[in-house]
N, C-alpha and C positions, 0 to 999 in steps of 0.2 A: 620451520615453522613461515606459511607465507602470512604477511604483513608483518612490521616493523612491532617488536615489545613494547616499547615506547609508546605508537599508538590504539592499542587497546589493551583490555583490562581480561585475562582470560580467568576461567573458574580459580580458584585456589586449589592446589593440589589435592587434600583432602575432601575436598566437596567432587572436583574432578573424580577422584575415587568410589567415592559414596554412589555418583551415578552409574558407574562403570560397572560395578558389583552388586549394584541393585537391578540391572538390563536393560538402565533407560539408553545408555550411551553403547551402540552395538556395535561399534570401531567400524561403520561404512561409509562410502563416501558416493557422493553422486555419480559421480561416474563408473564406480564397482557395481553401486544396485542397477543401473543402467544395462551395464555388461551383462550382471547377471539376470536380468529380464529378457535379454537379448538372445541368452542364450538357454533361458529356459522356456520362452515360446516368441518364436523367431516370428511368425506368420503370425501373428495376432495383433492387432490395427491398436497403434498407440494412438495417434492424432488424428483428428480430422478436420479440416480446414476447408469450409462449405464456398471459399469463394477463393481458394488458393493455385488452384489450378492455371496452364498454361491460355486458357480459353475462360477463363474467370469462373468455373464451377470446380464442384467438389474435386479435394484431392486427398488421399489420406494418405499415411506412411505407418510401415509396422513398426514392433518393437527394433527390430535386423535392422532395419531401413533407418531410422531416427540415429540406430547405433552409428552406423557405418558411416554416417552425414556427419553425426560428431566429432567420431575419429578426421573424417577428411577435412574438417572445416579447424579442427584441431590445428593437425599438421599445417594447414594453410600459414594458422596465425602466428604459429610459431616460427614457421619461414619470413614469415614478416615483423621477426624480432619482439612479438608480445611474448613476455616470458612471466615466470609465477610471482606472484604477487605485482605483478602489472592490475590498474586499475582499466575497466571497460566500460562508458556510460553506454548502457541500453537504452534507447527508447524506441522499441517495437509498439504495432498496433496487435491486435491479438491475430496471428499468423503463425504457420508452423517455424519460419525462420525464427522467433523467439527462441523456441526449444531447442534450435539446430546451432545457433549463438549460444546461450548459456549453457548449455551438455559440454560443448568445444573447449569454454573457458575452464570450467570445472575440472577437466579432463587435463589440463595443462597449467592447472593450479592460478590461472589468472581470475583479476576480483569482478564480476561485473556490479554494476554500481544500478542502481534501477530507476531509470527515471519513467516517467507515465509520458503518454501522449499528450497531453496538457501541458505540460511544461514548456515554456518558453524562454528567449533569450536570458532573461534575471536568472533564472534556476541551473540553466544549463550551463551558461558560464562557470556559474559557484561549483557549482559538482565537477567540474572538468577541470578548475582553477584549483579547488580543494584539495583533493584526491591527488591531483598530478597525473591524469590519466592519460594513458598512450592512445585512445582510439575512443572514438564515437562511433555507433551504430543507430543509424537512421532509416523509415522509411522514406519514399522519393516525396511521393506525397499521398497524405493521408489526412480525414475530414476536412479538404478543401485548402490544409495549410501543406506551401514548399518547404518541406523542411532540409532541401538542399541551402535553401537561404539563411535557412535559422543556423545551421553547421556554420556555411560561410561569417555569419555576425561573429558564434561564437570560437573561430579558430583566428578570427582576427584580434578578438579579446584575451587567446589564451594560446600563444603563441607554442606553447610546450606539447601540444594536442597534436601526435605526428601524424594517426591514418583517421583519416572518413571513411565508412562504409556503409553505401546504402543499396539496403535487401531489395529492392525493388526498381522497376522502370530505370531512365536514363539519370545513370550516376552522377553527371555533368563534370563537375572537375574533380567529382572523387573517385573512389575505387568501387567500381561493382563487386558487391557480397557474394553474388555466384562466380567473379575470378580468385576467388579467396582461395576452394578448397584446392587439395592437392592430393593425387592417389598415393592410398595406402594398402599395403600389401596383405592380402587376405590374412589373419592368424597373425600378426605383426604388431598386435599392442594388445599386451594382455594387461596393460593399464597406464600405460605412458608411451612415450612416442618415438617411435625407431631410431636408436641413437641419439636419443634426448643425452642432455648434459646434467638436468634437474634430476629429483626424484619424483615418486608418481605422491599427489596429494596423502597427509595425510588427516583421519578425521578428527585429530583436533583443531586442524590448519580452518582459518576462514573461508568460507566458502564466498562468500559475495556482500556487501554491501546495501543495506535499505537504506529508505528513507523517512525520516522521522516526520509529523506532523509539526513537531517541536510547539511553545509557547512564547519565542523569540524571534526575531525576522533573521535570524540564523539559520537554516537549516542542519539537521545532525544527523551522522549517518552510523548506521546501526548494522555491529558487527556479527556476522552469524555463522557458528563454525558448520559442520558437515555434522557432525556427531548431536551438535543438539536441535540444530532443525528438523534432521530427520528422526528426531525421536519427536519432535511434535507433531511430524505426518503420520508416523504409522500409532501412536497415544490418538491421533483424530480418526484417523482410519477404523479403529476398533469402535469409539464411542459414535461415532456415525454411520457404521454399517459399510465402510467402503473396502469391497472385495474386487476381484478380479471381473466379477461379473457389471461392474457398476460403470455406469457412462457419464461421468459429470460436464456438465456445460461452464465454460467459461464467458461470463456474460459479463463481468466486471473488468478492466484492464489486466492483462495476463500479469505485470509486472506487480501487479498491490499485493500484497502479505495474505490479506484475506481471499483471495481466491486461487493465491498460491499454494497456501497450507491449512486451509482450514473447512475439508481437508485435503481440498482444493485441488490445480493439476497437478502438481508434484506428489501429494499423496495418493492421489488416484494411480498415475506412475509407476507410484512404490507398490501399491496394490494390482500390479497387471490389468487394470482396468483402462478404459475407454475416455479419452480427452476430445472433446467437443470445442471448438473455438467461435464464438459469438463476434461478425463485426462489427454488432450494434447491441444496448442488451434491449432495446424496444421488444414487445409484445410480439410485433408486426416480423421481427426478426429472429426472435427466440422462440415462440409457439412452432412456426415450422420445422424447427431445428429439431424442438424436443418431440414433435409428434413421426419426423422421419430418422432419427437417430435412435431412437428410443433411449431419451436422456433421461437419470433416475434421481439426481440430485445435482444443487446448483447453489448458488449463492448469492447474495443480494443486498443493496441497501436497504434501509426501510422507504424512499421515495420509491423507488423500483417496484420493491414489493407489494406497497400501494399499487402503482399502477399495472402490475401483474394482476393482482384481487381482482381489480375495477375489469380489466379487459378479458380476465376469463370468461365472464359472463357473457360476452358476446362475441365470440370465436366459437368457430365451427370446426376450429384444429383439433384433436385428439391429443389430450394432455395424460391420460391415465397411467404413462408408463412413470409419470414426474412420482418418487416418493416423498422426498426428503427436499424441504426449502430452506436453506439455512438463512439468518437474517440479521447481519452484523456492522459494522464500521459506524454506528451510530443507535443510540438506545431505539428499542422498538416499542411503540406504546402500544399501553396494554387494549385499547380499543380495537387498535390497528391489526395488533398480534392475532385477536380473537376471528378474525375476516378470512384470514389465513387457510384453515382447515374447508370450512364451506364453499370458499371462492375459489381454490384450484385443487382441491381432493385430494391434499398432500399432510403430510406430517411436517411442521414446524419446529426449528431449532433456534434456538436464539443462542447467539455468539457474542462473546465481550469478552474483547483483547487487545491486545498491541501488539507492533512491530517489534518492539523493544524484549516481549515474551509473552508472558504471563495470557493464555486462552482460557474461555470460560463457555461450557457449552451447558444448555438445557441437554439431560438425556433420553433418549427414544422411548424410555419408558414411564418419565414421568409423566405425573398428574399433569392433564390440560392446563389446570389454575396453578401451576408452575411454571410451566411452559410460556403461557403468556403473561405471568406478574413479576416472573424474576430474568436475569440476564443468565442463568446457568453457573455451573460452581467450575474449580478446575478440573483441567487435565489429570495431572499427575498427584500420587502422594506426598511427595515432595514438591508440592507449591507450597512457600510459609506466607500467609497473607496474615498482616497486621492492619489493622484499622485503627489509626489512630486520632488524639485533637491536633489543635494548631501547635502543643508542645510536645509532639512526639508523645505522648500518653496515650495507652490504649484504652479504646470507649468501652464499654457494657456491651455487652452482646445485643444484637438489634437497632443499636445505637448509630446514626451514621460517623462521618469521619472520613479520614485521607486513607484512600488505598495506596498502601505499600506490599513487596512481592520479592519477593527471592526463588530461583530453583533451576530447575535445569534444564530449563530452554531460554532463562530469561539473564540476557546479558549483564554483566560489572558492572558497564561503560560504553560510554559513548566513543568513536574513532576520533583519537587526537580532537577532545573537549576537554582538557584540564577542568575549566572553568563551571561548563556545565555539568559534568560528573560530580564536582563539589556541592553543588546544589541536586544535583538528580537522583544521588545516590549516600545512602547513610553510610558511617563507615563501617558498618559489618557484612556489608554488601546487598542492603534490600534498595529494591528500583522504586521512586516515588511516580505513582502513575499520573500524578495532578489528580486523579479520579476520587470522587466525595461517594461511598457506597455503604451499603449494609447487609448484614448477613441475616436470610432464615433461620430459623431451627435446623432445617435440614441443611444448612451448609451453600446453599446456593447465594448467589449475590445480587441483590438491586442496586440498580444505578442511580444515582441521584443527582449527580451534576457534574459538572465542573472544576476546580480549584484555578488551573493555572487559567492566562491569560491566551484562551485558545476557542476558536471558533471550529465548530464542527457542524460542517452544513451539505449534509446531505451524504457523512461519512468522509469526504473532505476535509481533513485538516486546515487550517488558514491562522497564522500567527497575526496576530492582530499588529505589533509592531513592525512586520513587516511589511503589510500594506499601510502603514499608518506614514513610514518611510518613504514611499511612492509619494503620496500624497501632499507632503509637505517639501517636496521637490518642487511642487510648482508653486509657480513668483507672485501668484496672488496668494496665495494660502498662507494666512501665520500660524495656525496650531490645527490639530487632527486628532479625533479619537475613534477608534473604528470596536466595536463590541458586537455581538451577536443578540440577536431579536429573537423570539419564537417564531415555526413558521410551519403552517398543519404539513406542509409539505416534506420541507426540507429538515423539517428540524428543528435548525435555527438557521436565519440569513442575517448579512452581514451589514450593519450598517454603519456609516462613516457622517461623524457629527465634526462640521468644518466652519472654524473660524477664519473668515479671510484677514489680511491685513488691512489697515486703516487707507482708506482712500484707495483701497483697489476696486476696479469695476466689479458688478458682480455676475456672479459668475452660476450657469445652469447645472445642473444634477450631470445633464450628459455630458458638459465637458469635463468634469472630475476624471466620468469614469475612462474617457478617453484618453484625456492623459497617461492615466495608472496603463492604458491597457499599450497604448504607443511605447509604454517606458520597457513595454517585453513581459509585463505581469501574465500569470496564465487566468486563461478566461474566469476559472472558477474564483478565483480571488478577488476581482472587480467586485467595489461594494454594489449590493443588491438595491441599498438604497443609500442618499445623500441629503441629509440635513444643515442647512445654513445656520448656526446660530452667536451669539455674540460674545457667551462665556460659556465656561465646562460648569458641572457643580462641584464643588470642593469639601474634604474631609476637613476635620476637628486640624491637621496639622498642614493645611494647604494643598495637600494634595487630588490630582483629579480624581474624583470617584465615580469609576467605570462601574461599580455598580449603583450610584443613581442611573447613569445612563444606560444600564440595560433595563433598571425597572422602573423607569421614568416617575420615580417617586415624587419629584415635583417638576413643575413643567419649566421648561429650556426658556431663557431667555432667547427673545427674538431676535436678530439686527432690525434696527432704527427704520431701516428701509429693506425689505425682505428682499435677498437676494434667489430666492424661487419660489414656483409655487407647487403645491403637494403633486409626487408624481404618483401614478397608479403603481400598484405593487409586480414583480417582476413576473412576466408568464414563463412555467415549468414547463 
């Protein structure tokens, strides 16, 4: 079994047997699924990369081409010493190479660690160090950022990182990804590499590690197996109506759990459909792709859904092929949800889920009021839900409480994180999601908020403690607390309350933002607002009351000499 048994928590055998007997776990692997789809319809287009061609134009790969590319890349990775169980941090934008790389790793039993293009040195160094990554895969330049410079900085901090592969452009001091694949004889790969000394990955093996947004400054890694994740794909396909005729637009970052699996790119490939990769999610890019590629389904976070809905009224693009818009990653307000059908002319499906497992959907045949006022109901009949109070006692139906869950695709523990697991999982295997929810009589969930000290900024999860630690590193800062505050566009934005050291020179908000940005923090984690105060509100036992910071229940004391003037809200 790939991955150390001590590093992760497989499902207890009685539950694994139950999920297999129920037919949820079909005994498939990602490598075998791609092989089967390529054999069944080799000439069907699997991927469309609108800007991936040699001339910057449209590029397509059929299922047979993707399968063959994955074989050659797998053989090349193996030849360079990447072995089953090795971790490979993959930080690629929405390009066809993302799928070539991850399916190659699936095929040899190495574990992709999915990073987002927005991550920077702080995060990537941690991922590489914590996982003992053997390799790191990057673009050369993307979004104006040179990832080769990032890789050089990471390699200096993590000397155990053996390989850096650059997917495009000049690789600089590293290895061009195009130089990795090696020829593989036709028919030589029934599932494993020719002459391989290791077994084919098994369905119960780990397939990859995802990143959790976590409520602390230390990111957590989510171990997903072939069995459990593939179940979430085909079950999502059934709920969302995805089949071989579906065309899914990957508008969000390809490595994010939502566009991977709800039903996402991997769900679409499982169904034998077509995946179209959007370089950016903005209407000026996405709308022409919907028109030219006949996109039928896509997924967005609430801020983008609002942007698309407003832009649709002013576009001359034909969006009539779009049948379903999934909105998730953060709660979609009722008012905004009501705008989707009249604005975009498609069906809305709300999605409430987490990379740790549980996913809820509104159904295609749900009444409109249910669709716009709830966040859906669970995928599986075997998804177990508990809603409890602060003492873990079940609350009456319809009352809000803490959401706990376990099931056939919800993990039993984070990877190599015993302290987190003790807090985040009950002794009988329920995951504490950190969400406050209530149920409706139909079994749908309504999300009321977050219990964890975590900020959900437009679908990107930000750990307050992590940002606080970076601000506290500033020599002029005495203390800092970061909270989320309501934002009509993002849902929440970040506000950093800062106390300066006695005698320190006054700072401006821009100086604090510049400081944390230069420390390598991802751009979306840089505080949207910085306020300087002389003290924080306290609880009865002397702890800082973040609740009062969030609600501004009482005016906060300002420094005797104000260190700033109010700044306008950020431009989104």
